[in-house]
C-alpha positions as CSV (number, residue, x, y, z in Angstrom):
1,X,26.2,20.9,-103.0
2,X,28.0,18.5,-105.3
3,X,31.2,18.8,-103.2
4,X,29.2,18.1,-100.1
5,X,27.6,15.0,-101.7
6,X,31.0,13.8,-102.8
7,X,32.5,14.1,-99.3
8,X,29.5,12.3,-97.9
9,X,29.8,9.4,-100.4
10,X,33.6,9.2,-99.7
11,X,32.9,9.1,-95.9
12,X,30.3,6.3,-96.4
13,X,32.7,4.4,-98.6
14,X,35.5,4.6,-96.0
15,X,33.1,3.6,-93.2
16,X,32.0,0.6,-95.3
17,X,35.6,-0.4,-96.0
18,X,36.5,-0.2,-92.3
19,X,33.4,-2.3,-91.4
20,X,34.3,-5.0,-93.9
21,X,37.9,-5.0,-92.8
22,X,36.9,-5.5,-89.1
23,X,34.2,-8.1,-89.9
24,X,36.4,-10.1,-92.3
25,X,39.7,-9.8,-90.4
26,X,42.3,-12.3,-89.6
27,X,40.2,-14.3,-87.2
28,X,37.4,-14.8,-89.8
29,X,39.9,-16.1,-92.4
30,X,41.5,-18.4,-89.9
31,X,38.1,-19.9,-89.0
32,X,37.3,-20.1,-92.7
33,X,40.5,-21.9,-93.5
34,X,39.9,-24.3,-90.6
35,X,36.4,-25.0,-91.9
36,X,37.8,-25.8,-95.4
37,X,40.5,-28.1,-94.0
38,X,37.9,-29.9,-91.8
39,X,35.6,-30.3,-94.8
40,X,38.4,-31.8,-96.9
41,X,39.4,-34.2,-94.0
42,X,35.7,-35.2,-93.7
43,X,35.5,-35.8,-97.5
44,X,38.6,-38.0,-97.7
45,X,38.0,-39.9,-94.4
46,X,34.2,-40.4,-94.4
47,X,33.4,-40.2,-98.1
48,X,31.2,-38.0,-100.3
49,X,27.8,-39.1,-98.7
50,X,28.9,-38.1,-95.2
51,X,30.5,-34.9,-96.5
52,X,27.3,-33.8,-98.2
53,X,25.2,-34.7,-95.2
54,X,27.5,-32.6,-92.9
55,X,27.4,-29.7,-95.4
56,X,23.6,-29.8,-95.5
57,X,23.5,-29.7,-91.7
58,X,26.0,-26.8,-91.6
59,X,24.1,-24.8,-94.1
60,X,20.9,-25.4,-92.1
61,X,22.6,-24.3,-88.9
62,X,24.0,-21.2,-90.7
63,X,20.5,-20.3,-92.0
64,X,19.0,-20.6,-88.5
65,X,21.8,-18.6,-86.9
66,X,21.9,-15.6,-89.3
67,X,18.5,-14.2,-88.2
68,X,19.5,-14.6,-84.5
69,X,22.7,-12.8,-85.1
70,X,20.9,-10.0,-86.9
71,X,18.4,-9.8,-84.0
72,X,21.2,-9.8,-81.4
73,X,23.1,-7.0,-83.1
74,X,19.9,-5.0,-83.4
75,X,19.1,-5.6,-79.7
76,X,22.6,-4.4,-78.8
77,X,22.2,-1.2,-80.8
78,X,18.8,-0.5,-79.3
79,X,20.0,-1.2,-75.7
80,X,22.9,1.1,-76.3
81,X,20.6,3.9,-77.5
82,X,18.1,3.4,-74.7
83,X,20.3,2.9,-71.6
84,X,21.6,5.9,-69.7
85,X,25.3,5.0,-70.0
86,X,26.4,7.6,-67.5
87,X,24.3,6.0,-64.7
88,X,25.2,2.6,-65.9
89,X,28.9,3.4,-65.7
90,X,28.4,4.7,-62.1
91,X,27.1,1.3,-61.0
92,X,29.6,-0.9,-62.8
93,X,32.7,1.1,-62.6
94,X,35.9,-0.4,-61.3
95,X,36.0,2.1,-58.4
96,X,32.8,0.5,-57.1
97,X,34.8,-2.6,-56.1
98,X,33.0,-5.8,-55.2
99,X,29.6,-3.9,-55.2
100,X,29.8,-3.6,-59.0
101,X,30.4,-7.3,-59.3
102,X,27.4,-8.1,-57.0
103,X,25.1,-5.8,-59.0
104,X,26.4,-7.4,-62.3
105,X,25.8,-10.9,-60.9
106,X,22.2,-10.1,-60.0
107,X,21.6,-8.7,-63.5
108,X,23.1,-11.8,-65.1
109,X,20.9,-14.1,-63.1
110,X,17.8,-12.2,-64.1
111,X,18.8,-11.9,-67.8
112,X,16.2,-14.0,-69.8
113,X,16.8,-15.9,-73.0
114,X,19.9,-17.4,-74.7
115,X,23.1,-15.9,-76.1
116,X,21.2,-13.6,-78.4
117,X,19.9,-11.8,-75.3
118,X,23.0,-12.1,-73.0
119,X,25.8,-11.2,-75.4
120,X,24.3,-7.9,-76.8
121,X,23.9,-6.7,-73.2
122,X,27.5,-7.9,-72.5
123,X,28.7,-5.8,-75.4
124,X,26.7,-2.8,-74.2
125,X,28.3,-3.1,-70.7
126,X,31.8,-3.2,-72.3
127,X,31.1,-0.1,-74.5
128,X,29.6,1.7,-71.5
129,X,33.0,1.4,-69.7
130,X,32.7,-1.8,-67.6
131,X,36.0,-3.3,-66.7
132,X,36.9,-6.9,-67.5
133,X,35.9,-8.0,-64.0
134,X,32.4,-6.9,-64.5
135,X,32.2,-8.5,-68.0
136,X,33.6,-11.8,-66.7
137,X,31.2,-11.7,-63.8
138,X,28.2,-11.1,-66.0
139,X,28.9,-13.9,-68.5
140,X,29.9,-16.3,-65.8
141,X,26.8,-15.6,-63.7
142,X,24.5,-15.8,-66.8
143,X,26.0,-19.2,-67.9
144,X,26.0,-20.8,-64.4
145,X,23.2,-19.2,-62.5
146,X,20.7,-18.0,-65.1
147,X,17.2,-18.2,-63.8
148,X,15.8,-19.5,-67.1
149,X,18.4,-22.3,-67.0
150,X,17.3,-23.3,-63.5
151,X,13.6,-23.2,-64.3
152,X,13.8,-24.9,-67.8
153,X,16.6,-27.5,-67.2
154,X,17.7,-27.9,-63.6
155,X,14.4,-28.3,-61.7
156,X,12.5,-30.4,-64.4
157,X,15.4,-32.8,-64.9
158,X,17.2,-32.9,-61.5
159,X,14.7,-31.7,-59.0
160,X,14.4,-28.8,-56.5
161,X,17.0,-30.1,-54.0
162,X,19.8,-30.5,-56.6
163,X,19.0,-27.2,-58.2
164,X,19.2,-25.4,-54.9
165,X,22.5,-27.0,-54.0
166,X,24.0,-26.3,-57.3
167,X,22.8,-22.6,-57.2
168,X,24.3,-22.1,-53.7
169,X,27.6,-23.8,-54.5
170,X,28.0,-21.8,-57.7
171,X,26.8,-18.5,-56.2
172,X,30.2,-17.1,-55.3
173,X,32.0,-18.2,-58.5
174,X,31.0,-15.3,-60.8
175,X,32.4,-12.8,-58.2
176,X,35.5,-14.9,-57.8
177,X,36.0,-15.0,-61.5
178,X,35.5,-11.2,-61.8
179,X,38.1,-10.6,-59.1
180,X,40.6,-12.9,-60.8
181,X,39.9,-11.2,-64.1
182,X,40.7,-7.8,-62.5
183,X,44.1,-9.1,-61.4
184,X,45.2,-10.5,-64.8
185,X,47.7,-8.0,-66.3
186,X,46.1,-7.8,-69.7
187,X,44.7,-4.9,-71.6
188,X,41.0,-5.0,-72.6
189,X,40.8,-3.5,-76.1
190,X,37.0,-3.1,-75.8
191,X,37.5,-0.4,-73.2
192,X,39.9,1.7,-75.3
193,X,38.3,5.2,-75.9
194,X,39.1,4.8,-79.6
195,X,37.0,1.7,-79.8
196,X,33.9,3.1,-78.1
197,X,30.9,4.0,-80.1
198,X,30.0,7.7,-79.9
199,X,26.4,8.2,-78.8
200,X,24.8,10.9,-80.9
């Protein structure tokens, strides 16, 4: 029993170390260094008062973003556990051609909410085996043709005619972006089997 508990604790420790290494990797420290340098430039160029005001705004933004990030990660985990990934892969696989891009674009248009709703679903699509064409189509369609964007911003500010023209003009762009993404000779690490989460 003690040996089993020791192995379990060792496994948890290794998993925690791996999680911290991935979360605080090179990109994190580069952004952290950039933030420090920007803060020093602000302090020496604008003075202490402006620096403190900017720091207060940054901390306020960080405080409001952390709950959204936690919610977004939780949503991604729940979606991954609920969705039938086998069926999902069937509809969004590369072998489905342009049909998979069309289905993805329709889903992106109907996705409600902001980035906290869209990006978890994007991550789930990637882990489910979607190719980069599908991922680019989804995020492009969501950012350009999202229904909530049209109803909340386009129509109230610019009117129905402008909104309809913009929608029709932008309609083919997500599919074009997806087709271009499929032609780019780059490897998408998210789709590597070693990086996929195992559904238990």
